[in-house]
C-alpha positions in Angstrom: -5.8 9.1 -74.6 -7.1 5.7 -74.3 -6.8 5.6 -70.8 -8.4 8.9 -70.6 -11.6 7.6 -72.5 -11.5 4.4 -70.3 -11.4 6.6 -67.2 -14.2 8.9 -68.5 -16.4 6.1 -69.2 -15.9 4.6 -65.8 -16.7 7.8 -64.2 -19.9 8.2 -66.2 -20.9 4.7 -65.3 -20.4 5.4 -61.5 -22.3 8.7 -62.0 -25.2 7.0 -63.5 -25.3 4.2 -60.9 -25.7 7.1 -58.3 -29.3 7.8 -57.7 -31.0 11.2 -56.7 -32.6 11.1 -53.3 -35.8 12.7 -54.2 -36.8 10.7 -57.4 -34.4 7.8 -57.7 -33.1 9.1 -61.1 -29.6 8.7 -62.1 -27.3 11.6 -61.2 -26.8 14.3 -63.7 -23.4 16.3 -64.5 -24.8 19.0 -62.5 -25.4 16.8 -59.6 -21.9 15.6 -59.6 -20.5 19.2 -60.2 -22.3 20.3 -57.0 -21.1 17.4 -55.1 -17.3 17.8 -56.1 -17.4 21.7 -56.3 -16.3 21.5 -59.8 -17.4 22.9 -63.1 -19.8 21.0 -65.0 -18.3 21.7 -68.4 -15.0 20.5 -67.1 -16.5 17.1 -65.7 -18.1 16.7 -69.2 -14.7 16.8 -70.8 -13.4 14.3 -68.3 -16.2 11.9 -69.0 -15.6 12.3 -72.9 -11.8 11.6 -72.4 -10.9 15.0 -73.5 -8.9 15.9 -70.4 -7.2 14.0 -67.7 -8.4 14.7 -64.1 -5.8 15.5 -61.4 -5.2 13.2 -58.4 -7.2 15.5 -56.2 -10.1 15.6 -58.7 -10.2 11.9 -58.7 -10.4 11.6 -55.0 -13.3 14.3 -54.7 -15.1 12.0 -57.4 -14.6 8.9 -55.6 -16.0 10.4 -52.3 -19.0 12.0 -54.1 -20.1 9.0 -55.8 -19.5 6.7 -52.8 -17.2 4.4 -54.6 -15.7 1.2 -52.8 -12.1 1.1 -52.2 -11.3 -1.2 -55.1 -13.5 1.3 -57.4 -11.6 4.2 -56.2 -8.3 2.4 -56.7 -9.3 1.5 -60.2 -10.0 5.2 -61.1 -6.5 6.0 -59.8 -4.9 3.4 -61.7 -6.7 4.5 -65.1 -5.7 8.1 -64.3 -2.0 7.0 -63.9 -1.6 7.3 -60.0 -0.7 4.9 -57.5 -3.5 3.9 -55.3 -3.5 5.3 -51.8 -2.1 2.9 -49.3 -3.3 3.6 -45.7 -3.2 0.6 -43.3 -6.6 -0.6 -42.0 -7.7 0.3 -38.6 -9.9 -1.7 -36.1 -13.1 -0.2 -37.4 -12.2 -1.4 -41.0 -11.3 -4.7 -39.6 -14.7 -4.9 -37.9 -16.5 -4.3 -41.3 -14.4 -6.7 -43.1 -15.0 -9.3 -40.3 -18.8 -8.8 -40.5 -18.8 -8.9 -44.3 -16.8 -12.3 -44.4 -18.6 -14.0 -41.7 -21.9 -13.6 -43.3 -20.6 -15.2 -46.4 -18.4 -18.0 -44.8 -20.4 -19.5 -42.0 -21.2 -22.5 -43.9 -17.8 -22.8 -45.7 -16.4 -26.2 -45.7 -12.6 -25.4 -45.6 -10.3 -23.5 -43.2 -9.9 -19.9 -43.8 -8.4 -16.7 -42.3 -8.7 -13.1 -42.7 -5.3 -11.1 -42.7 -4.5 -7.5 -43.6 -2.0 -6.4 -46.0 0.4 -5.4 -43.2 0.2 -8.9 -42.1 -2.0 -8.8 -39.0 -4.5 -11.5 -38.3 -8.1 -10.5 -37.8 -10.3 -13.6 -38.2 -10.4 -17.3 -38.8 -13.3 -19.8 -38.9 -14.0 -22.6 -36.5 -12.4 -25.2 -38.8 -9.1 -23.4 -38.9 -9.1 -23.1 -35.1 -9.6 -26.9 -34.9 -6.8 -27.7 -37.3 -4.4 -25.6 -35.2 -5.5 -26.9 -31.8 -6.6 -23.3 -30.8 -9.6 -22.2 -28.7 -11.6 -18.9 -29.8 -10.5 -17.3 -26.8 -6.9 -17.9 -27.3 -7.2 -16.5 -30.9 -8.9 -13.4 -29.6 -6.3 -12.9 -27.0 -3.1 -13.9 -28.7 -3.7 -13.4 -32.4 -6.5 -11.0 -33.3 -5.2 -7.6 -34.4 -1.5 -8.5 -33.8 1.2 -8.6 -36.3 2.0 -12.1 -37.2 5.9 -11.6 -37.6 6.2 -10.1 -33.9 4.0 -12.8 -32.4 5.9 -15.5 -34.3 9.4 -14.2 -33.5 9.6 -12.0 -30.7 6.9 -12.8 -28.2 7.2 -16.2 -26.4 3.6 -16.8 -26.8 2.1 -20.2 -25.7 -0.6 -20.1 -28.3 1.9 -19.3 -31.0 4.0 -22.4 -29.7 0.9 -24.6 -30.4 0.6 -23.3 -34.0 4.2 -23.6 -34.7 4.2 -27.2 -33.6 1.3 -28.0 -36.1 3.4 -27.3 -39.2 5.5 -30.1 -40.4 7.3 -28.2 -43.4 8.2 -25.3 -41.0 11.2 -24.5 -42.8 9.6 -24.0 -46.1 6.9 -22.0 -44.4 9.4 -19.8 -42.6 11.2 -18.9 -46.0 7.9 -18.0 -47.6 7.0 -15.8 -44.7 10.2 -14.0 -44.8 9.7 -13.5 -48.5 6.0 -12.3 -47.8 7.6 -9.7 -45.3 10.0 -8.7 -47.6 7.3 -7.9 -50.2 5.2 -6.1 -47.8 8.2 -3.9 -46.7 8.8 -3.0 -50.4 5.2 -2.1 -50.8 5.5 0.3 -47.7 3.0 -2.0 -45.7 5.3 -3.2 -43.1 6.7 -0.8 -40.1 10.4 -0.3 -40.5 10.4 -0.3 -36.7 9.1 -3.7 -36.4 11.4 -5.1 -38.9 14.5 -3.4 -36.9 13.3 -5.5 -33.9 12.9 -8.6 -35.9 16.3 -8.4 -37.3 17.5 -8.7 -33.6 16.1 -12.1 -33.7 18.8 -14.7 -34.9 16.4 -17.1 -36.9 14.7 -14.2 -38.6 18.1 -12.3 -39.4 19.4 -15.6 -41.2 16.1 -15.9 -43.1 16.0 -12.4 -43.9 19.7 -12.4 -45.3 19.0 -15.7 -47.2 16.0 -14.1 -49.2 17.5 -10.5 -49.3 18.7 -11.2 -53.0 15.3 -12.9 -53.9 12.4 -10.8 -55.0 9.0 -12.2 -53.9 7.8 -14.6 -56.6 4.4 -12.8 -56.7 2.6 -10.0 -55.1 0.9 -11.1 -51.8 -2.5 -11.0 -53.3 -3.1 -13.9 -55.6 -0.1 -15.9 -53.9 -0.4 -19.5 -53.7 1.7 -21.8 -51.4 1.7 -25.2 -49.8 1.5 -26.4 -46.2 1.5 -29.4 -44.2 -0.3 -29.8 -40.8 0.1 -32.5 -38.3 -3.2 -33.2 -36.9 -3.7 -35.7 -34.0 -4.9 -39.0 -35.1 -5.1 -37.9 -38.8 -1.4 -37.8 -39.5 -0.2 -35.2 -42.1 -2.7 -33.1 -43.9 -1.9 -31.2 -46.9 -3.2 -28.1 -48.3 -2.9 -25.5 -51.2 -3.1 -22.2 -49.6 -4.3 -19.3 -51.6 -4.2 -15.6 -50.7 -7.1 -13.7 -52.3 -8.1 -9.9 -52.0 -11.4 -9.2 -49.9 -13.9 -8.0 -52.4 -15.0 -4.8 -50.3 -11.6 -3.8 -49.2 -8.2 -4.9 -50.8 -6.3 -4.1 -47.9 -7.6 -7.3 -46.5 -6.9 -10.9 -48.0 -8.7 -14.2 -47.4 -6.4 -17.2 -46.7 -8.0 -20.0 -48.0 -6.7 -23.5 -47.5 -8.0 -26.1 -50.0 -7.3 -30.0 -49.5 -4.4 -31.0 -51.6 -5.4 -34.6 -51.7 -8.1 -37.0 -51.2 -6.6 -38.0 -47.7 -6.8 -34.4 -46.5 -10.5 -33.9 -47.9 -11.7 -37.1 -46.2 -10.0 -36.1 -42.9 -11.6 -32.6 -43.0 -15.2 -34.3 -43.0 -14.3 -36.0 -39.8 -12.5 -33.1 -38.2 -15.6 -31.0 -38.4 -17.3 -33.3 -35.8 -14.3 -33.5 -33.6 -14.4 -32.1 -30.0 -13.5 -28.3 -29.9 -9.9 -27.5 -28.7 -9.5 -27.2 -24.8 -8.6 -23.9 -23.3 -4.9 -24.5 -23.6 -2.2 -23.0 -21.4 -2.1 -19.6 -20.0 -0.2 -16.9 -21.9 1.6 -14.2 -19.8 2.5 -12.2 -22.7 -0.9 -11.5 -23.9 -2.7 -12.2 -20.6 -4.8 -15.3 -21.6 -6.3 -17.1 -18.6 -4.4 -14.5 -16.3 -6.1 -12.5 -13.5 -5.2 -9.4 -15.3 -5.8 -8.9 -19.1 -3.4 -6.4 -20.1 -5.2 -5.9 -23.6 -8.6 -4.7 -24.6 -9.8 -4.7 -28.0 -12.0 -2.2 -29.6 -15.8 -2.8 -28.8 -16.4 -3.0 -32.4 -14.3 -6.1 -32.6 -15.7 -7.3 -29.4 -19.1 -7.5 -31.0 -17.6 -10.1 -33.5 -16.7 -12.6 -30.7 -20.0 -14.6 -31.2 -19.3 -15.4 -34.8 -16.7 -18.2 -33.8 -19.7 -19.7 -31.9 -22.0 -19.4 -34.9 -19.4 -20.9 -37.1 -19.0 -23.8 -34.7 -22.8 -24.3 -34.9 -22.5 -24.4 -38.7 -19.9 -27.0 -38.7 -21.9 -29.2 -36.4 -25.0 -28.8 -38.5 -23.0 -29.6 -41.7 -21.5 -32.8 -40.1 -25.0 -33.8 -39.1 -26.3 -33.3 -42.6 -23.5 -35.2 -44.2 -24.1 -38.2 -41.8 -27.9 -38.1 -42.5 -27.2 -38.0 -46.2 -24.5 -40.9 -45.9 -27.2 -43.1 -44.0 -29.8 -42.9 -46.9 -30.0 -46.1 -48.9 -28.8 -45.9 -52.4 -31.2 -44.9 -55.2 
């Protein structure tokens, strides 16, 4: 009954937030009843916590009230139901990328956007510089692709560059296998892809090693540690946090925070380093080849300029810091 009252209060709050088109007043119960094809008295009992709505009723309410995905999941959990897990498509990814780029262009640390099924969709310019990868390489070889397939199955020249950057590769591989296992348990990872991965000797040995271990935590909110080799800067150490995206929890922000002062100071200099070169051709994904066998959805193509905008933001931030450091002490 307690959850029923909390659920009813949440529905009422979302209803009052919704505005009528003709006078901007909050929705009434009658408005909600018309939108959901439900009975007004029944919805009144739901809001007062007298009755518990069905799963189908909650989905209709979420649709009528234009709730975001996290809000709809909240209602389902209060109603005692599991949230609906459907994997994001390219249109969903395009919306997530636009939302994220608008808020992270001046972000001073490396970050990337990953979906819950472990596909990589976006990274900022600083992440690209750390990995020694150009924006064109990322678009062709990483964007929208399953990280596991790219890492183990496809002999991608761009992935080889990324692998070489990690100095704690063994630890990272174990954590990656645990992450895949957690995604498989949650039904977020295709069984067919797993079957293909298990044919790979390295992945199969890792999978067997972690088979008896449950993931230490859910993928969202996970924290890990990574060490990267950067030319001329030595070993850079990062605390890596996986945080759910505010507008769609099917995506996570992988945020890398400097672990020590050396890494923090190195990042200040790396922002003004030259951009990574074009790199080697990749026959697997058609990068720098005459025939590009892969075409992204047009909605993702419109995002390509964001890496250039991010590079401009890095340059402006570096110039601003240089100007401030040149000022005499007060």
